[in-house]
Backbone as CSV, one residue per row, in Angstrom:
resi,resn,N_x,N_y,N_z,CA_x,CA_y,CA_z,C_x,C_y,C_z
1,MET,-27.523,95.244,148.409,-27.264,96.255,149.235,-27.205,96.211,150.810
2,VAL,-26.494,96.362,152.016,-26.841,96.534,152.942,-27.832,98.210,153.418
3,SER,-28.732,97.728,154.108,-29.731,98.901,154.358,-29.378,100.177,155.176
4,ASN,-28.946,99.432,156.371,-28.556,100.662,156.959,-27.762,101.727,156.769
5,GLN,-27.952,102.961,156.597,-27.178,104.006,156.140,-26.050,104.161,156.851
6,ILE,-24.514,104.158,156.744,-23.454,104.686,157.063,-22.805,105.691,156.735
7,LYS,-22.560,106.385,157.762,-21.991,108.146,157.408,-20.177,107.814,157.659
8,ILE,-19.637,108.109,156.227,-18.423,107.671,156.249,-17.807,108.977,155.679
9,GLN,-16.508,108.983,155.598,-15.520,109.950,154.956,-13.956,109.196,154.687
10,PHE,-13.612,109.842,153.530,-12.187,109.725,152.939,-11.558,110.643,153.116
11,THR,-10.258,110.478,153.209,-9.260,111.974,153.530,-7.750,110.782,153.200
12,ASP,-6.888,111.417,153.078,-5.204,111.532,153.013,-4.650,110.497,151.930
13,PHE,-5.814,110.045,150.670,-5.330,109.277,149.651,-4.759,110.253,148.314
14,TYR,-3.877,109.890,147.915,-3.231,110.108,146.875,-3.618,110.430,145.521
15,GLN,-3.726,111.956,145.388,-3.989,112.435,144.095,-5.404,112.176,144.003
16,ILE,-6.126,112.025,145.027,-7.766,112.259,144.525,-8.537,113.216,144.953
17,PRO,-8.879,114.173,144.055,-9.454,115.539,144.373,-10.210,115.622,145.443
18,ASN,-11.199,114.823,145.270,-12.627,114.835,146.144,-12.927,113.630,146.523
19,GLU,-14.051,113.297,147.629,-14.448,111.872,148.172,-15.211,111.334,146.826
20,GLU,-15.932,111.753,146.020,-16.769,111.055,144.945,-15.798,110.735,144.146
21,GLU,-14.531,111.170,144.070,-13.619,110.349,143.093,-12.808,109.412,143.358
22,ASN,-12.944,109.178,144.813,-12.171,107.859,145.483,-12.548,106.684,144.876
23,TYR,-11.538,105.837,144.657,-12.267,104.692,144.308,-12.614,103.519,144.970
24,LEU,-12.001,103.827,146.247,-12.503,102.896,147.335,-14.029,102.969,147.744
25,TYR,-14.525,104.654,147.955,-15.723,104.940,147.882,-16.677,104.073,146.637
26,LYS,-16.047,104.411,145.441,-16.981,104.031,144.057,-17.520,102.421,144.101
27,TYR,-16.505,101.869,144.585,-16.544,100.264,144.897,-17.619,100.069,145.931
28,LEU,-17.472,100.658,147.152,-17.948,100.203,148.353,-19.471,100.677,148.654
29,LYS,-19.856,101.928,147.650,-21.439,102.075,147.585,-22.333,101.033,146.419
30,GLN,-21.582,100.556,146.054,-22.500,99.398,145.085,-22.562,98.304,146.322
31,TYR,-22.152,97.882,147.389,-22.548,97.603,148.658,-23.186,97.618,149.550
32,PHE,-22.980,99.105,149.631,-23.394,99.674,151.151,-23.945,100.908,151.138
33,ASN,-24.972,101.292,152.209,-25.409,102.537,151.898,-24.704,103.487,152.737
34,LEU,-23.768,104.306,151.721,-22.855,105.268,152.524,-23.566,106.541,152.226
35,GLU,-23.535,107.534,153.024,-23.440,108.688,152.996,-22.234,109.524,153.228
36,LEU,-21.253,110.425,152.457,-20.162,111.351,152.608,-20.901,112.347,153.793
37,SER,-20.244,112.369,154.945,-20.538,113.058,155.846,-19.291,114.012,156.719
38,ASP,-19.280,114.991,157.006,-18.465,115.559,157.824,-18.121,115.030,159.543
39,ASP,-19.237,114.791,159.908,-19.540,113.920,160.818,-19.578,112.502,161.038
40,PRO,-18.489,112.133,160.494,-18.632,110.236,159.740,-18.361,109.559,160.834
41,ASP,-19.047,108.246,160.750,-19.197,107.039,161.863,-17.717,106.047,161.469
42,VAL,-17.754,106.502,160.480,-16.101,105.978,159.827,-15.485,106.433,158.975
43,VAL,-13.975,106.826,159.426,-13.715,107.653,158.437,-12.221,106.592,157.548
44,ILE,-11.876,106.180,156.317,-11.316,105.329,155.692,-10.178,106.738,155.353
45,TYR,-8.906,105.906,155.368,-7.585,107.001,155.056,-6.538,106.609,154.843
46,SER,-5.955,107.141,153.798,-4.312,106.424,153.474,-3.481,107.109,154.161
47,ASN,-1.901,106.829,153.530,-0.930,107.078,154.222,-0.248,108.431,153.666
48,TYR,-1.281,109.165,153.131,-0.876,110.924,152.086,-0.786,111.977,153.321
49,GLY,-0.977,112.070,154.143,-1.135,112.848,155.041,-1.834,112.440,156.813
50,PHE,-2.350,113.659,157.280,-3.023,113.540,158.529,-4.000,114.282,159.159
51,GLU,-4.904,114.303,158.160,-6.321,114.838,157.997,-7.145,113.852,159.119
52,TYR,-7.073,112.716,158.840,-7.272,111.486,159.292,-7.594,111.791,161.118
53,LYS,-6.330,112.711,161.738,-6.452,112.634,163.153,-7.663,113.518,163.668
54,GLN,-8.251,114.266,162.926,-9.344,115.109,163.425,-10.666,114.370,163.423
55,TYR,-10.749,112.884,163.471,-11.924,112.258,163.387,-11.580,110.970,164.724
56,GLU,-12.293,111.295,165.454,-12.561,110.451,166.793,-13.244,108.828,166.443
57,CYS,-13.957,108.818,165.475,-14.988,108.014,165.289,-13.590,106.722,164.749
58,LEU,-14.489,105.213,164.292,-13.974,104.362,164.141,-12.839,104.748,162.754
59,ARG,-11.504,104.341,162.370,-10.686,104.612,161.618,-10.357,103.417,160.994
60,VAL,-10.172,103.343,159.524,-9.633,102.408,158.912,-8.847,103.180,157.966
61,LEU,-7.569,102.445,157.945,-6.374,102.884,157.201,-6.126,101.861,156.127
62,PHE,-6.043,102.706,155.075,-5.917,101.768,153.616,-4.689,101.996,152.875
63,CYS,-3.793,101.134,153.145,-2.272,101.238,153.043,-1.711,101.429,151.497
64,ALA,-1.143,102.007,151.069,-0.598,102.520,149.717,0.793,101.790,149.742
65,GLU,0.929,101.028,148.421,1.985,100.592,147.851,2.582,99.401,149.512
66,TYR,3.477,99.215,150.082,4.355,98.188,150.549,4.299,99.196,152.225
67,ALA,3.695,100.476,152.245,3.784,101.084,153.707,3.630,99.854,154.779
68,ILE,3.935,100.642,155.823,3.759,100.052,157.243,2.743,100.564,157.933
69,PRO,1.337,99.612,158.170,0.727,100.514,159.037,0.879,100.763,160.366
70,ASP,0.365,102.114,160.701,0.627,102.713,162.027,-0.652,102.302,162.927
71,ILE,-0.445,100.818,163.337,-1.466,99.899,164.143,-2.320,100.785,165.043
72,GLU,-1.293,101.937,166.052,-1.833,102.254,167.272,-2.629,103.700,166.678
73,ASP,-3.016,104.106,165.953,-4.042,104.774,165.147,-4.953,104.676,164.553
74,CYS,-5.117,103.257,164.129,-6.482,102.680,163.325,-6.976,101.607,164.307
75,ASP,-8.404,101.557,163.818,-9.202,100.462,164.405,-8.932,99.288,163.348
76,TYR,-8.991,99.486,161.998,-8.886,98.164,161.095,-7.877,98.639,160.207
77,CYS,-7.336,97.731,159.645,-6.068,98.332,158.243,-5.878,97.219,157.055
78,PHE,-6.064,97.802,156.017,-5.766,97.408,154.950,-4.189,96.926,154.339
79,SER,-3.859,96.477,153.807,-2.478,96.627,153.871,-2.132,95.151,152.913
80,GLN,-0.817,94.998,152.066,-0.195,94.301,151.564,0.291,93.237,152.460
81,HIS,0.294,93.621,153.589,1.232,92.665,154.595,0.577,91.526,154.867
82,HIS,1.153,90.354,155.410,0.314,88.793,155.539,0.568,89.158,157.278
83,ALA,1.182,89.921,158.196,0.882,90.030,159.429,-0.689,90.412,159.626
84,SER,-0.954,89.693,160.382,-2.794,90.392,160.896,-2.591,91.632,162.285
85,TYR,-1.242,91.776,162.606,-1.468,93.436,163.797,-2.646,93.237,164.230
86,TRP,-2.393,92.165,165.007,-3.245,91.893,166.427,-4.641,92.026,165.957
87,GLY,-5.126,91.256,164.697,-6.435,91.148,163.931,-6.921,92.788,163.267
88,LYS,-5.927,93.595,163.254,-6.434,94.641,162.727,-6.297,94.564,161.207
89,ASN,-5.319,93.982,160.660,-5.208,94.197,159.082,-5.661,93.194,158.152
90,TYR,-6.412,93.190,157.134,-6.665,92.138,156.436,-5.725,92.831,155.292
91,ARG,-5.008,91.585,154.722,-4.603,91.512,153.884,-5.261,91.780,152.085
92,LEU,-4.617,93.091,151.596,-5.273,93.129,150.621,-4.147,93.434,149.361
93,PRO,-3.644,92.644,148.470,-2.474,93.197,147.119,-3.018,94.139,146.682
94,MET,-1.877,94.843,146.484,-1.973,96.115,145.609,-2.837,95.527,143.747
95,TYR,-2.584,94.286,143.273,-3.152,94.177,141.936,-4.868,93.878,141.858
96,VAL,-4.968,93.515,143.430,-6.774,93.500,143.644,-7.396,94.602,143.244
97,PHE,-7.127,95.627,143.984,-7.816,97.067,143.883,-7.239,97.970,142.591
98,TRP,-6.329,97.461,141.882,-5.604,98.113,140.709,-6.924,98.494,139.854
99,GLN,-6.864,99.636,139.116,-7.919,99.807,138.300,-9.263,99.768,139.216
100,ASN,-9.160,100.567,139.796,-10.698,100.698,140.517,-11.336,99.158,140.676
101,PHE,-10.949,98.001,141.463,-11.369,96.985,141.553,-12.039,96.089,139.975
102,SER,-11.333,96.525,138.728,-12.013,96.205,137.453,-11.353,94.601,137.038
103,LEU,-10.593,94.672,137.389,-9.709,93.247,136.549,-10.703,92.090,137.119
104,LYS,-10.670,91.394,135.938,-11.395,90.158,136.351,-10.935,88.829,136.187
105,PHE,-10.483,88.851,137.446,-9.735,87.400,137.787,-9.771,86.270,136.911
106,GLU,-11.243,86.018,136.605,-11.948,84.960,136.438,-11.498,84.518,135.048
107,GLU,-10.694,85.633,134.404,-10.295,85.173,133.098,-8.960,84.700,133.010
108,LEU,-8.167,84.655,134.039,-7.034,83.825,134.286,-6.965,82.277,134.879
109,LEU,-8.002,82.012,134.420,-8.820,80.284,135.262,-8.769,79.886,133.690
110,ARG,-9.112,80.200,132.385,-9.490,79.762,131.185,-7.848,78.931,130.872
111,PRO,-7.876,77.757,129.914,-7.150,76.981,129.256,-6.140,78.016,128.143
112,VAL,-4.772,77.825,128.167,-4.075,78.576,127.494,-3.825,77.794,126.105
113,ASP,-4.283,78.753,125.244,-4.396,78.258,123.756,-2.722,77.968,122.865
114,TYR,-1.868,77.028,123.458,-0.289,77.517,122.780,-0.153,77.236,121.872
115,GLU,-0.699,76.703,120.833,-0.571,76.471,118.933,-0.881,77.841,118.958
116,GLU,-1.955,78.578,119.255,-2.432,79.786,118.755,-1.258,81.002,119.440
117,ILE,-0.714,81.040,120.547,0.361,81.870,121.115,1.648,81.429,119.989
118,ARG,1.934,80.268,119.795,2.965,80.160,119.251,3.017,80.676,117.315
119,LYS,1.959,80.414,116.637,1.756,81.073,115.927,2.141,82.626,115.698
120,GLN,1.761,83.189,116.834,2.234,84.903,117.128,3.250,85.214,116.645
121,ASP,4.431,83.883,116.828,5.993,84.072,116.967,6.317,85.570,117.721
122,ARG,6.037,85.444,118.932,6.499,86.874,119.882,7.489,86.708,119.906
123,GLY,8.024,87.943,120.384,9.787,88.374,120.564,9.737,87.851,121.893
124,PHE,11.374,88.398,122.421,11.918,87.897,123.511,11.045,88.259,124.827
125,CYS,11.301,89.570,124.844,10.999,89.995,126.362,10.438,91.301,126.152
126,SER,9.817,92.020,127.058,9.399,93.051,127.530,9.602,94.065,128.664
127,PHE,9.716,95.228,128.876,10.043,96.000,130.104,9.321,96.808,129.876
128,VAL,8.148,97.274,131.020,7.402,98.659,130.965,7.400,99.214,132.103
129,VAL,8.454,99.917,132.467,8.476,100.876,133.709,8.328,102.280,133.446
130,SER,7.765,103.458,133.920,7.451,105.119,133.298,8.102,105.602,134.403
131,SER,8.272,105.248,135.926,8.756,106.353,136.949,10.357,105.936,137.144
132,PRO,11.176,106.455,137.484,12.468,106.425,137.618,12.439,106.335,139.215
133,LEU,11.538,106.075,140.091,11.512,106.138,141.599,11.292,104.393,141.651
134,GLY,11.960,103.764,142.753,11.871,102.173,142.901,12.846,101.845,142.946
135,SER,12.992,100.534,142.880,14.244,100.047,142.776,14.876,99.993,141.911
136,GLN,16.204,99.999,141.900,17.118,99.724,141.024,17.519,98.596,140.306
137,THR,16.972,97.693,141.130,17.024,96.276,140.698,16.896,96.096,139.731
138,ARG,15.558,96.104,139.065,14.805,96.243,137.675,15.448,97.001,136.835
139,VAL,15.998,98.023,137.035,17.188,98.275,135.938,18.307,97.572,135.556
140,ASN,18.905,97.169,136.785,20.070,96.154,136.357,19.541,95.054,136.015
141,PHE,18.580,94.243,136.283,18.239,92.942,135.744,17.996,93.370,134.094
142,MET,17.348,94.458,133.723,17.031,94.796,132.631,18.290,94.383,131.398
143,HIS,19.121,95.387,132.028,20.480,95.258,131.540,21.545,94.151,131.312
144,GLU,21.625,93.163,132.395,21.949,92.239,132.519,21.303,91.458,130.890
145,LEU,20.039,91.203,131.715,18.968,89.947,130.801,19.359,90.669,129.426
146,SER,19.723,91.710,128.900,19.710,92.236,127.540,21.135,91.696,126.908
147,SER,21.820,91.474,127.777,23.019,90.826,127.251,23.032,89.436,126.635
148,TYR,22.133,89.067,126.721,21.690,87.604,126.027,20.824,87.844,124.782
149,LYS,19.586,88.455,124.806,18.978,88.892,123.792,18.456,90.544,124.158
150,LYS,17.697,91.821,123.067,17.651,92.514,123.565,16.408,92.471,124.154
151,VAL,16.120,93.320,125.330,14.449,93.616,125.879,14.062,94.764,125.477
152,ASP,12.782,94.543,124.963,12.372,95.873,124.396,11.395,96.664,125.841
153,SER,12.042,98.037,125.656,11.457,98.715,127.089,10.595,99.730,125.984
154,GLY,9.041,99.818,126.630,8.103,100.210,126.412,7.606,101.299,126.938
155,GLY,8.553,101.485,128.224,7.778,102.729,129.030,8.533,103.612,128.890
156,LYS,8.548,104.953,129.585,9.693,106.099,129.597,11.015,106.038,130.083
157,LEU,11.129,105.002,130.984,12.371,104.429,131.698,13.177,103.324,130.965
158,LEU,14.318,104.025,130.029,14.763,103.223,129.350,14.422,103.068,128.150
159,ASN,13.622,103.684,127.739,12.445,103.432,126.462,13.427,102.956,125.276
160,ASN,13.228,102.351,124.517,14.077,101.813,123.044,13.548,101.442,121.873
161,ILE,12.076,101.658,122.039,11.370,101.188,121.110,10.983,103.000,120.056
162,GLY,11.286,103.849,120.190,11.012,105.280,119.886,9.798,105.682,120.541
163,GLY,9.448,105.806,121.762,8.497,106.216,122.383,7.547,105.559,123.388
164,PRO,6.822,105.945,124.845,6.153,104.996,125.189,5.097,104.461,124.643
165,VAL,4.590,103.301,124.994,3.461,102.365,124.339,2.462,103.028,124.660
166,ALA,1.051,102.781,124.003,-0.027,103.459,124.469,-0.887,102.766,125.311
167,ASN,-0.773,100.947,124.730,-1.803,100.233,125.747,-0.849,99.060,126.183
168,LYS,-0.359,99.020,127.435,0.518,98.128,127.964,0.467,96.697,127.461
169,ARG,-1.215,96.034,127.819,-1.151,95.292,127.653,-1.091,94.643,126.116
170,ASP,-1.249,95.319,125.283,-1.438,95.259,123.856,0.464,94.922,123.354
171,PHE,1.033,95.469,124.251,2.535,96.071,123.850,3.254,94.170,124.214
172,LEU,2.635,94.314,125.762,3.133,92.634,126.706,2.868,91.587,125.859
173,LYS,1.617,91.315,125.078,1.486,90.461,124.272,2.204,89.775,123.240
174,LYS,3.189,90.963,122.676,4.090,90.281,121.531,5.378,89.796,122.085
175,TYR,5.391,89.220,123.300,6.647,89.022,123.739,5.918,87.744,125.293
176,LYS,7.277,86.829,124.797,6.880,85.676,125.556,7.320,86.141,126.853
177,PHE,8.172,86.526,127.474,8.412,86.859,128.939,8.159,89.012,129.288
178,ASN,8.171,88.989,130.314,8.150,90.184,130.670,8.898,90.192,132.277
179,ILE,9.571,91.608,132.247,10.184,91.586,133.394,9.266,92.388,134.447
180,ALA,8.599,91.451,135.312,7.572,92.067,136.210,8.441,92.412,137.964
181,PHE,9.384,93.194,137.909,9.532,93.831,139.318,8.585,94.767,139.912
182,ALA,8.584,94.669,140.979,7.756,95.537,141.696,8.827,96.723,142.107
183,ASN,8.217,97.359,143.047,9.482,99.372,143.092,9.986,98.602,144.349
184,GLY,9.805,97.724,144.804,10.713,97.222,145.908,10.402,95.792,146.824
185,LEU,11.405,95.661,147.530,11.416,94.326,148.129,10.559,94.177,149.762
186,ALA,9.829,93.758,149.523,8.872,93.382,150.863,7.696,92.547,150.985
187,ASP,7.576,91.704,152.212,6.587,90.597,152.437,5.413,91.237,151.792
188,GLY,5.027,90.278,151.511,3.554,90.456,151.037,2.891,91.589,149.459
189,TYR,4.233,92.396,149.150,4.094,93.127,148.363,3.855,92.632,146.844
190,ALA,2.706,93.090,146.152,2.591,92.758,144.872,1.506,93.772,143.977
191,ASP,2.221,94.221,142.824,1.344,95.224,142.539,0.847,94.697,141.226
192,GLU,0.332,95.267,140.040,-0.164,95.003,138.768,0.771,94.457,138.062
193,LYS,2.203,94.861,137.968,3.252,94.422,137.283,2.959,92.765,137.191
194,ILE,2.650,92.009,138.476,2.464,90.599,138.483,1.281,90.413,137.205
195,VAL,0.253,90.534,137.143,-1.081,90.301,136.683,-1.017,90.790,135.343
196,ASP,-0.213,91.537,134.973,-0.990,91.945,133.435,-0.274,91.205,132.352
197,PRO,1.004,90.620,132.733,1.697,89.898,131.842,0.659,88.570,131.740
198,MET,0.069,88.021,132.758,-0.849,87.124,132.841,-2.047,87.276,132.016
199,PHE,-2.440,88.276,131.899,-3.698,88.485,131.093,-3.640,88.144,129.816
200,VAL,-2.318,88.311,129.154,-1.803,88.237,127.869,-1.009,86.645,127.730
201,ASP,-0.771,86.131,128.588,0.168,84.932,128.412,1.286,85.026,128.321
202,SER,1.761,86.069,128.853,3.576,86.596,128.706,3.973,85.835,130.509
203,ILE,5.119,85.255,129.954,5.569,84.697,131.389,6.135,86.303,132.125
204,PRO,5.366,85.832,132.982,6.348,86.872,134.712,7.252,86.540,134.749
205,ILE,8.601,87.922,135.158,9.624,87.376,135.545,9.901,87.809,136.839
206,PHE,9.023,87.489,138.117,8.599,88.525,138.918,9.858,88.649,140.357
207,TRP,9.921,89.375,140.988,11.062,89.789,142.054,10.153,91.190,142.777
208,GLY,10.085,90.692,144.132,9.328,91.550,145.033,9.021,91.520,145.917
209,ASN,7.627,90.229,146.052,7.313,89.582,147.606,7.768,88.230,147.400
210,PRO,8.503,87.901,148.439,9.390,86.944,148.764,8.218,85.849,149.126
211,ARG,6.894,86.001,149.428,5.895,85.061,149.661,5.161,84.889,148.128
212,ILE,5.450,85.308,147.137,4.455,85.599,146.107,3.772,84.103,145.599
213,ALA,4.502,83.219,146.163,4.127,81.604,145.582,2.706,81.197,146.195
214,GLU,2.511,82.023,147.235,1.133,82.246,148.029,-0.371,83.158,147.537
215,ASP,0.022,83.516,146.358,-1.017,84.534,145.276,-0.922,83.546,144.163
216,PHE,0.452,82.964,143.591,0.102,82.512,142.297,1.108,81.294,142.299
217,ASN,0.699,80.604,141.435,1.297,78.779,141.399,2.689,79.156,140.681
218,PRO,3.558,78.759,141.507,5.010,78.899,140.951,5.367,78.854,139.876
219,ALA,4.981,77.497,139.341,5.184,76.688,138.224,5.020,77.640,137.076
220,SER,4.138,78.546,137.256,3.580,79.360,135.928,4.470,80.641,135.281
221,PHE,5.462,81.094,136.447,6.197,82.006,135.812,7.701,82.012,136.763
222,VAL,8.534,82.932,136.200,9.816,82.792,136.403,9.961,83.516,138.234
223,ASN,9.756,83.128,139.404,10.041,83.754,140.484,11.160,83.890,141.135
224,CYS,11.838,85.011,140.748,13.368,85.453,141.615,13.644,84.802,142.694
225,HIS,13.073,84.462,143.487,13.246,84.508,145.008,13.105,83.180,145.289
226,ASP,12.835,81.977,143.835,13.544,80.564,144.040,14.467,80.422,143.713
227,TYR,15.664,81.464,143.417,17.062,81.198,142.891,18.074,82.022,143.700
228,ASP,19.175,81.282,143.724,20.358,82.018,144.662,20.777,83.356,144.019
229,ASN,20.646,83.848,142.516,21.036,85.056,142.610,20.114,85.199,140.993
230,PHE,20.989,86.453,140.479,19.825,86.629,139.084,20.806,86.032,137.994
231,ASP,21.833,85.845,138.233,22.602,85.024,137.086,21.639,83.260,136.853
232,SER,21.475,82.563,137.885,20.520,81.744,137.899,19.361,82.014,137.209
233,VAL,18.794,83.253,137.564,17.231,83.540,137.088,17.448,83.615,135.691
234,ILE,18.622,84.094,134.915,18.694,84.654,133.693,19.180,83.323,133.034
235,LYS,19.710,82.046,133.687,20.126,80.708,133.205,18.769,80.390,132.890
236,GLU,17.785,80.411,133.768,16.576,79.242,133.469,15.745,80.464,132.605
237,VAL,15.520,81.610,132.409,15.359,82.539,131.214,15.287,81.848,129.666
238,ILE,16.684,81.923,129.755,17.636,81.289,128.333,16.682,79.899,128.217
239,ARG,16.976,79.135,129.136,16.530,78.130,129.415,15.139,77.723,128.232
240,ILE,14.202,78.170,128.763,12.705,78.273,128.588,12.937,79.159,127.235
241,ASP,13.326,80.200,126.821,13.523,80.741,125.476,13.938,79.818,124.548
242,LYS,15.153,78.946,124.587,15.631,77.745,123.943,15.049,76.441,123.624
243,ASN,14.001,76.260,124.755,13.106,74.959,124.732,11.828,75.081,124.530
244,GLU,11.323,74.845,123.393,9.958,74.942,123.284,9.102,74.120,124.163
245,ASP,9.126,72.691,124.185,8.658,71.951,125.543,8.754,72.834,126.975
246,VAL,9.553,73.547,127.041,9.845,73.954,128.337,8.959,75.173,128.546
247,TYR,9.305,76.346,127.538,8.189,77.146,127.500,6.636,76.422,127.395
248,ARG,6.417,75.587,126.575,4.992,75.418,126.607,4.616,74.570,128.038
249,SER,5.207,73.879,128.792,5.487,73.634,129.797,4.784,74.699,131.192
250,TYR,5.700,75.597,130.887,5.184,77.051,131.620,3.918,77.651,131.356
251,LEU,4.058,77.994,130.017,2.272,78.637,129.882,1.405,77.348,130.263
252,GLU,0.946,76.150,129.999,0.398,75.463,130.318,-0.631,75.539,131.969
253,GLN,0.525,75.769,132.803,0.641,75.498,133.759,-0.467,76.901,134.356
254,PRO,-1.692,76.672,135.281,-2.643,77.230,135.523,-1.946,78.601,136.470
255,TRP,-2.519,80.007,136.502,-1.846,80.915,136.759,-2.319,80.667,138.518
256,PHE,-2.998,80.445,138.846,-3.700,80.210,140.431,-3.376,78.655,140.782
257,PRO,-2.948,78.265,141.859,-2.589,76.934,142.632,-4.100,76.412,141.934
258,GLU,-4.005,75.307,141.576,-4.808,74.217,141.339,-6.295,74.850,140.648
259,ASN,-5.780,75.896,139.918,-6.513,76.674,138.951,-7.830,77.169,139.642
260,LYS,-7.699,77.715,140.727,-8.580,78.395,141.748,-8.452,79.906,142.377
261,LEU,-9.092,80.543,142.384,-8.948,81.700,142.838,-8.519,82.049,144.210
262,THR,-8.077,82.564,144.347,-7.249,82.226,145.943,-8.023,83.685,146.503
263,ARG,-8.031,83.739,148.170,-9.338,84.307,148.937,-8.647,85.758,148.851
264,TYR,-7.436,85.836,148.387,-7.289,87.522,147.888,-8.131,88.038,147.040
265,VAL,-8.001,87.068,146.045,-8.764,88.089,144.716,-10.742,87.855,144.649
266,ASP,-10.582,86.924,145.558,-12.240,86.606,145.972,-12.752,87.939,146.744
267,LEU,-13.222,88.610,146.049,-13.802,89.972,146.657,-15.360,89.855,147.467
268,ASP,-15.860,88.891,147.373,-16.790,87.978,148.709,-16.031,88.414,150.341
269,HIS,-14.660,87.980,150.129,-14.146,88.114,151.314,-14.190,89.354,151.348
270,LEU,-13.505,90.426,150.970,-13.418,91.668,150.817,-14.662,92.596,151.615
271,GLN,-15.681,92.330,150.872,-17.268,92.725,151.206,-17.279,92.270,152.755
272,ASN,-17.095,91.084,153.096,-17.534,90.464,154.196,-16.677,91.379,155.147
273,ARG,-15.559,91.522,154.992,-14.412,92.163,155.497,-14.912,93.759,156.196
274,PHE,-15.449,94.336,155.326,-15.939,95.918,155.409,-17.575,95.595,156.355
275,ARG,-18.313,94.311,155.893,-19.450,94.384,156.798,-19.366,94.192,158.506
276,TYR,-18.239,93.574,158.560,-17.952,93.286,159.821,-17.079,94.629,160.304
277,ILE,-16.531,95.164,159.851,-15.885,96.791,160.018,-17.074,97.745,160.950
278,PHE,-18.213,97.499,159.483,-19.472,98.691,159.682,-20.076,97.788,160.990
279,SER,-20.235,97.037,160.878,-21.434,96.526,162.217,-20.625,96.713,163.504
280,GLN,-19.461,97.271,163.709,-18.554,97.673,165.366,-18.940,99.116,165.500
281,ILE,-19.774,99.643,164.635,-19.994,101.286,164.807,-21.004,101.361,165.959
282,GLY,-20.951,102.054,166.874,-21.445,101.875,168.190,-21.249,100.837,169.308
283,LYS,-20.397,100.118,168.886,-19.996,98.701,169.760,-18.507,98.717,170.358
284,LYS,-17.943,99.163,169.632,-16.287,99.257,169.294,-15.858,100.728,169.800
285,VAL,-15.107,100.982,170.772,-14.814,101.879,170.961,-13.221,102.364,170.564
286,PRO,-13.473,103.599,169.340,-12.618,104.042,168.457,-11.194,104.191,169.269
287,ALA,-10.017,103.673,168.407,-9.037,103.657,168.837,-8.452,105.398,169.201
288,ALA,-8.817,105.886,168.291,-8.909,107.563,168.673,-8.859,107.505,170.169
289,ARG,-9.987,107.775,170.396,-10.250,107.298,172.154,-9.992,106.531,173.339
290,SER,-9.214,105.537,172.598,-8.772,104.104,173.543,-7.117,104.449,173.775
291,LYS,-7.363,103.992,175.358,-5.773,103.914,175.922,-5.087,102.528,175.458
292,ARG,-5.827,101.791,174.893,-5.036,100.711,174.178,-4.340,100.999,172.895
293,ARG,-3.959,102.240,172.570,-3.419,102.623,171.171,-2.039,102.924,171.919
294,PHE,-1.703,103.105,173.265,-0.351,103.157,173.398,0.217,102.056,174.120
295,PHE,-0.564,100.719,174.357,-0.343,99.345,173.982,-0.012,98.775,173.067
296,TYR,-0.691,99.382,171.652,-0.732,98.621,170.617,1.013,99.663,170.272
297,LYS,1.386,100.665,170.404,2.391,101.506,170.081,3.855,100.837,170.741
298,LEU,3.896,100.021,172.113,4.543,99.647,172.624,5.080,98.086,171.941
299,LEU,3.820,97.746,171.686,4.059,96.060,170.677,4.811,96.667,169.354
300,LYS,4.439,97.646,168.655,5.237,97.725,167.407,6.448,97.891,167.698
301,LYS,6.869,98.578,168.769,8.364,98.830,168.844,8.977,97.539,169.214
302,LEU,8.407,96.626,169.916,8.910,95.652,170.817,9.029,94.546,169.155
303,LYS,8.155,94.542,168.333,8.231,93.644,167.395,9.246,93.055,166.868
304,PRO,9.990,93.925,166.128,11.504,93.616,165.879,12.141,92.583,166.650
305,LEU,11.876,92.750,167.954,12.861,92.192,169.205,12.923,91.351,169.642
306,THR,11.265,91.187,169.686,10.933,89.857,170.516,10.033,88.879,170.007
307,PRO,10.484,87.466,169.852,10.142,86.435,168.611,8.442,86.227,169.515
308,ILE,8.205,86.228,170.788,7.019,86.360,171.215,5.963,87.261,170.363
309,VAL,6.141,88.599,170.602,5.527,89.534,169.786,5.277,89.359,168.552
310,GLN,6.348,88.658,167.947,6.564,88.391,166.474,5.345,87.717,166.259
311,GLN,5.028,86.285,166.756,4.507,85.153,166.788,2.875,86.102,167.354
312,TRP,2.421,86.982,168.274,1.435,87.323,168.167,0.594,88.164,166.782
313,GLY,1.665,89.025,166.079,1.797,89.338,164.920,1.375,88.782,163.348
314,ASP,1.526,87.306,163.624,1.670,86.898,162.488,0.505,86.900,161.781
315,TYR,0.241,86.181,160.316,-0.898,86.379,159.756,-1.989,85.017,160.718
316,GLN,-3.104,85.876,160.408,-3.982,84.770,160.553,-5.009,85.365,159.290
317,PRO,-5.561,84.501,158.899,-6.865,85.139,157.994,-7.810,85.780,158.648
318,SER,-8.080,86.669,157.751,-8.679,87.732,158.303,-10.184,87.442,157.947
319,ASN,-11.501,87.793,158.444,-12.886,87.683,158.203,-13.306,88.176,156.419
C-alpha cells in the first residue's frame, strides 16, 4: 500500500448511497492510503450528476456505460473508449470492474474439457436481459434466431421459461450459445455480457463493440461485427450447432489472444494509472482552475470534423 495519505471524495455515481459503499473506493483503498474528505486532493466522479463542479481539486471522471467523457471538466478519465482524449483517458472496459473488480480472468486461461461439455448435452441458446431499455437489436436478433430453434430467455425481458433465473451463470452453462448483445453500439463498449458465457464455456454471440477482437480472440466466439448482416451471423450459428467438429474448434480456442491476459484485465496497469494520477497532486494545475479547459472544449467540438484533431485523439496506451 502507498503510504502517503490521499484525501479523496466520490460523487455523482449511480445509486450508491454513500462514499464508503462506492465500489471504486473499496477497490482503491486496498492499495492506497485514502481518507474520505470534504476538502479532497482528488474527487472521483461519474456522469450521473454535477456535484463534482463544487470541487477545484484534481477531477477524475469514471464514465458509466458508453458515455463520452466531458474532457474539459476533468483532469483524467476512465472510460470504455479507445481514444486517449489527449492523454486524459484510460480505457477501462465495463466487464473489468463488473461486480467490484471481483472477476478472476485467470480462470479463462484454463483449457476447455470438450468431452466433459459433450456429456452435459447442452441446450441450444440462452438469452438473459432484464431491462427493456437498451438496443432493440438484441430483441430482434433473439426472435430471428428463434425461427431456427427456440432460444430460452431467462431474464425478465421476453422470459419464456416460467420466471427469471436466480443465478445467471448456472443458467448459461446449460447452453451451447448465449446471445451476448451489449446495450448499445459503441466503439470500445463491452460489458459483462461478453464474459459471463465465457466463464461457463458457452459461446457468446456478441454485438456492441466493433473492436471487440482487440479484447478477446475472435476465433473463440461469434462476432457479429465480422459479418455483413445478421442473416449471415445466424447461418454461422447454425453451422456450428449442426457440426460437432466446428463446435469443438470454437470451444478449444483460447478466449484471449495467444491465451494471455490483455492489458485491460491486468489490474496492475490500472493501479499504476491511479498511482500516476495521485502523484500529480500539488504538481498539476487542476482543470477546474485552468484556462486550458476552454481549449479542450474547442477541440472536442472540432474532433468530428477535423482529421488532424481526430489523430490527436486517437488511442495511445495509457500508463
